[in-house]
N, C-alpha and C positions, 0 to 999 in steps of 0.2 A: 425630439427630432433634431437629425445629425446632419451636422453635415460631408457626404463618405468624402469629395475633398480633405476636409480635417480630418479624416479618421484612414485615409491613403498617404498622408506623410509619413507613417513609421516604417511601411515598406521602402524597404531599402534597395530591392530593384525589383520592377514592374514592366508591365509594355499596360499601358491603358490605352482600349480603342470605346471612340465612342464620350461623354455628356459627362465628366463623373461632379461640377455645379447642379449638383441637386440633392435632395434634402430623404435621409433614412430612417425609415420606420426602424426598423431592431436587427438584430443577425439570424443568420440559420445555421449548421450545415443539416439542419434534418427536413428532407424537403414540404414534412409532410404536416408543418409547424410554419410554416411560412401564410404570411398575410399581406394587404396593402405597400407596396416600396420595398419593403424587406432585400436585404444585400443576405444572397446562398453563398454556399463556403461546400464549391465540389473536389471536395478529395478522396482522394485516390486510395483506395483500404484494399483490404489481403480476402475480401469473399466479396465482396462490393465497391460499385467505384461510380461515385457521388457525381462524377457527368451523366452518368446513366439519367440519374434524374434534375432537371437540367428545365428539360422543358416540361418536367414535369412543375416545380419552381415556379419558371415566368405563365403556368397557367391560372396556379392560387395566386400572382398576383405580389413576384417578386423583381426589381425595379436594379437590380444587377448582384454582376455575380464574381463573384474572384475564381481564377481556372487554372488548373496547370495544362487545359490542352484549350485554346480558342477552336470555333464555329461558329457558324453560319444561325443565330442565339436577335428573335425581334425584343434585345434590351436596348433599356436609355446607356447603360454600355458593358463593358467586358474588360477584368485586369490581369491576364494573365501576366502571375506568377512561380516559378518553379518550387515550394512546398509551400502544394493551400494552408497541410494544418502550420505549419512557422507564424501563416498568419490572420489563420487566425485566433494565434497567439498574442501576437500580438496588438491585431484590433481589440480582440476583444477586454485588455487590461484598457488598451487609449480608454473606449467605447465605454466601461466603469470606473471610469479618473484613478487605474492601481489602487486599486483598494487594496491590498496586502501588504500597502503599505506603512498603512495606517494600525492595524496587527499587527501579533504577534504569533508567528509563524514556527511551529517546528515542525519538520520532515523527517518522517521515518521511513530506511531504505535497509536492506537485505534480502537473507530469503526467509530465518525465520527470526519473529517476534512485534513485527510490526504493530500489530494491531495489540498483542499486550502493553504493552509501552501505548501505543494514543492513549486508552480507554485508563490508564495506573496515571495520564499527564493530567487526564481530565478531572483521575475523581480528585489531581493537584489539588486543582485551578479549586475545580467546586468548593471543597471545603475550604480556601481559600477567600473563599467567597464575588468566584471571575465571575461573569459570565462565557461558555467558552461552548469552539465549534471543534467534529470528530468528523474529515475527512477520510470516510476506510471500508477494506470488507465486507462488516457486518453492517455498517448501515452507515450515515454520514450523518450530524445533528448542528444543524442553527440552534443557536443558547438550548429552552425543551422543545423545540420539535424536530424531529424526527424524519427523516425522509429517507426508505431502499436503496439500498448501494447498487448502484450498476455496471461499476466498474472497481478498483479496491483504491484508485486514482479520475477524477474525471474528468472526461472528454476540456480542454482550456477554456472554453468559451460555460458552462455548466460553471468551473473554478469557481472563475472570475463575478460572474454572475452570484451565488453563490457567499461568495468573499463583500460583494457589493450587498447581502441582503443579512448578512452575520455581524454587517457595520452600523444596521441596520433595528438593530434587535440588544444593543452595546455589546456585544460580543467583542470582548479584548482580547481574547488569548484561543490558538489553531492549534490540534496536532491533527499531523495528517498522513497515514499511509503512502508513502515514495512507491509506485510500483516502479520498476527496469521498461515494460513498457510506455510506462508515461512520458520518461525520460526521454528513449526514446527517437516518441512517439510527440514533443513538444511541449505536452498538455500541462506543462509545471510551465516552463519559458516567460517569463514576467513574474513567475511570482516568488516575492521577496520574501527567501527562509531567513527569521533570525537563529536558526538552528538546523543542522540536517548529523542524521543522525545515523552510524552503519550498526548494526547487529551484527553477519559474519553470510559468509556467503558457502554454500551448498547451487551440486547442479539441480536447476531450475528452467522454464525455460526453452531448454535447450534447442526444442521448436523453430523458436522463434530468433534466438541469438544465433544458433548455429553450434559457437562452443565457450567453452567456457572464460574467456579471454574480451571474449566482447558481453558476454552477460557480465564482468568484472566492470565494462574499461563505456557499460551502459550504467549501472552505478552510481561511475565516480562520473559522470557530466551531476549528479548535485550538488556536489564538492567546487566541483570547480570556476563551477558557478555564482559560489558566497559572493555575499559581500568584502572587505577587508576584516568592516567589525561586525562578520555577525562569530558564529561557530560552528566546527566542526567534534561531533562527540564521538569520539570511537571505538570498537569493541580495542583489547589490546592486547587476547588472545584467540583471534582470530586468526588463520593460516597468512593470510587478508591484507589487514591491517593497516601495513609500512606500504602501500601498493597508497591505497586511501587518506594515511597525515599525508601521503608526500604530495599525494596530488590538489590538496583539498587549497585553498582560501581563507582569508581569516584565524581567530583565537580556534588554534589544533589541544586542544581534548580527550583523557583515554580514561576508563576504566576497563576492572580487572577482575575476574576469580583469584587470580595468581600470585598475576605480577607488585611486588609495592613498589614498584616504578612510575603505576598507573596514578593517573593527579585522583580518582577513583577508584576505590577497593573495597575489600570483604577482608576487616580482620581477623574476623569471628563467626561460626556459624554453626547452629546448630540444629536440627528438626524438631520442628512441635509436632503435633498429629495431627494440625489442620499449617503450615507451613514453615515458617522458619523465622531466630530468634539472628541478626545481623547485627552482631558490628560495625560499623563501615567507616573509611575515613575519604575525607574528603580536605579540595585545602586552607580550610577555614576549623578543624577540628569533626568528632568524629557523630558518631548521627548514629541512635542503636533504633532498629523500627523492630516492633513484631509480624512481619510478615502474612500475610493467612492467605498463601498460598499453595500450591504444592509446585512439585517440578523444581528441579536444580534449572532451566529453561529461565523459568521467573523469577531466580536469585542475579543474570547477566540484568531482562528487562528494567527491576525494579535500577540498578545503576546505573539505564542512560535515562532512567525518565527519571530517576537525582539531580543528578550530573545535567539534565533540560531545562527543568524544571528551577537548578540551583541558577546555569549559570544567565538566566532572563528574569533572574531577580527574585526569588520565592524562595524565603528560607527557611534555613531545617527543618525549623518547632514546624511548618506551615508542614514541612517536606514528609517531616514525619506523618503529622494527623494526617495527609488525605490519605500516604499508601496502606497505615492503619486501618484506612475505612476499605481498603482497595478487598473484594472477593474475589475476583475470577470473571474470565467475559464470555458472552454466549458463545458457547459451544469448544475452547476449552480447559479440556482439563475439568469440561462438567464433569459433577455429580447427580447423579437424579438415584429420588430415594424414591420411593413409591412404596415403603414397607418391607421390602422384601428380600430378600433370608442370603442379601449378594451384594457389591457395588458393580456403579454401572456407573463407566464414564463414556461422555463428547469427547472427542477433539478431530480436530481442523486439521492435525497431519497429513498429508498430501505428498512427500517429499522425502527420500530412505532416510535426509540424516535428523528431518521429524521424527519421522518414524520409529529410530533407535532409540532417539531424546527420548517419545513416550511409553516404550516397551520399559525402557531402565528404568524410571519414574513410575511404570506401574507394577513393577516389580516388588519394590520397598516397598509398594503397599498394599501388599494381597504376600498369608499364607497357606495358598491354595491357586486355584488355578486361572491364570488367562485364558482366557475363551477371545480372541479378533477378528473382527470385522470388519471386512474395509478390500473396496476396488477403482477403479482405478478410468481418470474421464477420459473420452473418448477426443481425439482431431486435438491430443493436447502431449509433450515429451514419451516416447513410443522408450523411449532409451531407459527408465526408472522402473518399471513395469519388475524388469526381471530381476531386480536389485533388489525392491522393492517385499517382493513375492520369496528370496531370501530369509530378509532378517527379518518377514515375520511370519515364515517356518520356525527358522532359529531360535528367531526369542517368547518366543509364542508358548501351550502349551495346544491352542486348537485354534485352525485357523479355516474361515467362512470366509471365500469370493462371494460378489455379491454386484448388480451395476450397480453402477453412480456415473452419473451424467451422461454414456457414451457416446453423443449426437449422432454423430453420419457412422461410426465405423458398429461394427457387429459385436454385441460385446462377448460371444461366447469367441469369439478370436481375441478379445485383449483381453480377457482368464488367461487364452490358451499363451498369449506372452506371461503374465503373471508364470499360473504352474513351470516355468520356462526356473527359472529358478530356486524355485520347493525343498528343502531336499529328503524330504519325508513325505510321501507322498499321503501317505497313512497321516497327517497329521490337518489334510484339506478336506474338504466338504465344499461341495460349491452348490450356492440355493440364490438362478439369476434372479429370481420372487424380488430383490429387498422389502419389499410393502410384508 
């Protein structure tokens, strides 16, 4: 049990109504999980408003509520704030005793590459006999325990709870994807990052951010909030690198495939049947790596992982061993072999930039034709659909358009928008039923 009065000390601006000299059982923002004497956070959402569930939370036993709109509720205390999400982040960190400050945390942001980099770091650390945590799109890992992922970056309360559990499980290092949504919505506020990685910036989530400047500035929050002794690891080959370099606090390091001015860069590279033989230059000497994953983008991902592991104290020899054991991420250039006489590849690409990279990579892997099957999700950025249709029809030999989680939209309408970009309609077949 924790005193509500103590928890509220971290909130800079608040209006208190009622008695805050009471004990809190636990924190919740989901009214369905409320138990007796819990503190409920009513958060204004994009589809649902948590204030509509305050009565339900009270009926389940909530004793107090953090809210943005005061009401006539039978609660011991109401605490009115400007931003319930920010309050959730501040109070959650205090409630769990700031667990991320006792962990080595690397946050990876950018449009593409986040998942692969975090899995590469996991492979490096585990080869170094470290117990690791991973938070991202595919799954969450707390040591050996795998948890299904709900969001790329969980809500702040879930995040702090997970960090706390990681400490109990003797986890020492955590690699996590940091989405632009999570930065704007204060999910990672109060997370003590040792390293922040910027991969690249391409049009994505413009339904949420509205324009590229807002999207870029959202990503920049991660670097602006670093401590002075933290590290910013930045892709020097991305056109927006300078913005992230300039807004970053802490020690700034760069990586590149092309620029020898970078702190980490590729000296030589040759393709093998299963990946690449790389000679990388680092601040303390060269590093040879036999990388067993395909695609030029994975050279960038490897550079980011090498730099991040290095600045957090992993030796080059252990980085080499870990990266050479890495064989890929589920759903990222994942090859399926059931004895068929053609290559079958599954990939998560869902942006124009990722589409182009994927198709150019696959073209190098086959002397035959590329049959490309994809769809676009509903209720998400519609501006990229036509562009993706154009890229697919230009770079693949044949395209199958199908359904990809249409949500509230008509699947036929989504496909019509994709077709606007198709240059050769004869190359396209529509099969709505994906199964």
